[in-house]
N, C-alpha and C positions, 0 to 999 in steps of 0.2 A: 145107688150104682155107682163101684170103686174103680176110680181110673188109674191103669198103670202107668202113672207119670213117667217115673222113671224107662219102658220100654219104648213109651209113648216116643221122648227127647230119643232115644238112644237111634229110633228110625229117621226121626227127623233132623238129627244133628248129621248121619251118615248120609242122608240126601242132599241136605246144604253144603256138606263138607265136598262131593261130588257136582253140584252146578257150581258151585267156586271155583272147582279146574277147569272149567273152561270158558271163561268169563270173557270171552269173543264171539264166542254160538249165542252163548246166552243174553248178553246185552250190547257187547256191541256194533253186531250186527244188525238187531232190531232196527236201535239208536241212527245209526248208517242209513238202513233203508225210511225210517220215519224221516229221518233230517231233506232224503232226493223227496220225497212225498211235497214234504214242505215245501221248500224250494221249486221244486215244478209244477206241481200244482196249485198251490196257494202263494207261490211269491213270483212266481213268472206266468203263469195264467191266471192268478189270481188280478195281477197286475192291470188286467185287462176285464176283468168285469167291476163293472162299482159294485155293486152289494147283493147279498142271496139275504132273504126271511131279516131286511134291513140291518144286515150285519155284514165287515167285512169279508168278503168271499174266502182267506185265509184266519178267522176266529170260522166261520162258519165246519170248514172241511177239517181243522184240528181234531176235533171230539171224537171223529169218526178214525182219523188218522190212527188216534190215541187206541179206540176200539179195536179195531184191525190187530193193531200190535200186542193188546191185550190178550182177545183171544188167541193167536198163533202160540205167543208165551207158553200160557198155560195147556193149551192142548200138546203141544210137544214135548211140555216138562212133563206131565202125567205119564204120555204115552211111552215115554224114553225111562220111566223110570220104572213104570210095570214091567214094559216090555224085556229090560233089561235085566232084570229081576228074576225073568222065568228062563230069558235065556242064558244067564250066570250061572240059573240056578240058587242064588242065594235068597230066595224067596220062600225057599224049605226051611231056613232057619225062625223065618218070620214067623212059619203057620207052626212051627211046634214051640213059640215062645206064648207065654201066658198073656198075650194079647188078645182080647176082642177084636172081631172083624170090622166093628166103630171105628175102634183105634188105628187098626191096622189103616182105613181109609184116611182118617185122619192125619196118617203120618207122608201120605201122601199129599193132601190138599196143603197143607202149611210150608209146605216149597214152593210148592205152584202157585201159591197167592204171592207168597213173596218175593217170585221172579217179575208177577205182574205189576205187583205194586211199582219198582224198582225201574220197569222198564217202563211205566205210565211216567214214573216220576223224570225219570231223564227225560224222557220225550216232552214234556213241560217246560224243561230247563233249555232246551235246543231250539224250543218255539218261542222263549224270552227272548234268546237274540233278534228273532224278526217281529216283538213286539204286538205280539199274538197269544199268549199265556197267559192264560185270567183263568180263579175258579172263582165264583159267585157262591156256590155252597157243598162245603169242603164234606161236609156229613152226608148228602149226598154224591158226591163226587167218588167218596171213601166204600159207600151202599154200594154203586154201581161196576166200579172196579175189580172192589171183593166178590160180591153177587156173580158178575160174569165169569172170572174167573175160575171160581166155583165151580159151575156150571159146565163149563171145558175140561177143568180138572177131571170131573167123575167120567165124561163122554171122555175123553182120553183114558179114563183107567179101563173102562169098557173096551175101546179098540186097543190097548197094550193087553189086555186079558186074550181077546180071540183072537190078534196078529199071528201069521203063520213064521212070515219073514220082511223083513225090513218094508219090501214095495206096499205089502197092506198097511205097514202103520201111513202113510202117506197118503192112500186112496180115499180115506174122507175130507182129508183137508184140500185136495185137488178137485174133486168131484161135488163137494158141498159146501164147508166152511166160506171158501175163497168166493165162489159163484154169490153165491147167500150172502156176505158182508158186501160183494160191491154192489148191489141190489138192494143195498139198506137205508140209502140215503147216505152212503160220506160224501158224494158230491153233489148232493142233489135236493130238492124238495120232494113230496109227494106230488103238490102241483107242479111241478115241473114234468110229471112224467103225463104220458096219455092217458085218457081215462081209462081204457080198457085196460093196460097195464097197474093200475094204482091199485091191485085186490092181492097185486106180488107182493108192495110197501105191505102193507095192512095184515097177509099173511106168513112174514116173514120176523124170526120172533128180533134177528138181528137189527129190523128199526125201530124196537122197542130199545135193545141193546145202545143202542145209538142216539139214538133220541135223549132217552132220560141219562147219559152222558152230556151231550148238546148241551141239555137244558143246565143241567148243575153247572154247565163253564160258561156261560152264555145268553142263558135265560131263555134260548130259546125252544121251541117246543113243539111237534105240531100232533103228540097224542097225551091223552088223558096219564100223568104220572102215576095214578093207583093203578090206572093199567097193565103199563110198565113193567111194575113194582110186582104186581102181583103175577103176572106171567113168569118173570126171573125169578120169586118164588117157586112159584107152582115146578119149574124146570127143576129148582135142585130141588126140591124134595122129592120128583119123579125121576132121576135121576141117580140121589142118591139111595132110593130104596130099590133100582134095578142093581145097582152097585153091590147093595150087602146079600144082595137074593144069590147076584153072579160067586161072591166071597162066600157062602152060606153052602153052594152046591159045589163049590169047585171047581167052578171052571174056569178052564185054561189053568188051575195051579196044582191041581193033582193029574198030571199027566205020564 
């Protein structure tokens, strides 16, 4: 299979240029949000909690804070890319170009991953000011950042194709992503939950994302690493297949 590198790079360069025109929205805003989370929940509240899982509370919650912002960055970047390309009608230029659907999807995902990685690195630098930034397994850390950003980049692609207005772009984030992320183990261990509520954590994919990133940063884990990796790779494969199918039938593209 021949890859149209020129066309792919053109899409990536266009979206990266658009991303760099809004640095405050894309990077500064999540960094400030993370700073507030780190200061309030980690530094202030954590100063009154001895340890959790054998680690300082700030060190424990930091992976969850990083993951929250990575998920939001990936989802918002993807939905805005796809929706505005439809809204401003320049998606038509892409559709008539000699690009495969897989290349079009890749063109969306690369800026998503770049934004997520920059967001995560910035939060680690901020956390270092509080003496809580550590990464024990750099390869594992990179896997979770890229893997999760790919999942939500693809999900954002679906929402961007489906949405008919700006309000619909935020529905999934408000009613699904935010609630599931907060009950995914950001601020607590599974053992701290009542027995009758623990099934929520085990059935929640966010738990595996946060748990995997936490293991890569401080070595603490509540679930088998292989299970979390399997869940993530399966979600990437399933979401990619769904997006590829939507592109192939022209869903939200040819209206």
